[in-house]
C-alpha positions, 0 to 999 in steps of 0.5 A, spaced: 112 611 155 110 605 151 115 601 154 113 603 161 106 601 159 108 595 156 112 593 162 106 594 166 102 590 161 106 584 162 106 584 169 099 584 169 099 578 165 104 575 169 100 576 175 093 574 172 097 567 170 100 566 177 096 569 183 090 565 182 094 559 182 098 561 189 091 563 192 088 556 190 094 552 193 093 557 199 101 559 199 101 566 202 108 567 203 110 565 196 104 570 194 107 575 198 114 574 196 112 573 188 108 580 189 114 584 192 119 581 187 114 583 181 113 590 184 121 591 184 122 588 177 117 592 174 119 598 178 126 598 176 124 596 169 120 602 168 125 607 171 131 604 166 126 605 161 125 612 163 132 613 163 134 613 170 141 612 172 141 606 177 147 604 181 150 597 179 151 592 184 158 590 182 160 597 183 159 596 190 162 590 191 168 593 187 168 598 192 169 593 198 174 588 195 178 593 192 182 596 198 183 588 200 185 586 193 190 592 193 193 590 199 194 583 197 197 585 191 202 589 195 204 583 199 205 579 193 210 583 189 
């Protein structure tokens, strides 16, 4: 619970620092992208802090390339 609140607090500080600058310069696309990345980052951080088991992206890459790697290895041996 404390870790989740800490992540939310840090995200609020980051938003308070960055958002006015983006609004002042009228960078709407950058503000949208910044907001999406901040929400995703905070969401994933809170999930990890609560002990949710998240999939590792490297597992997906391994799942895709393992059959190809095995096939090439069989060709070379």
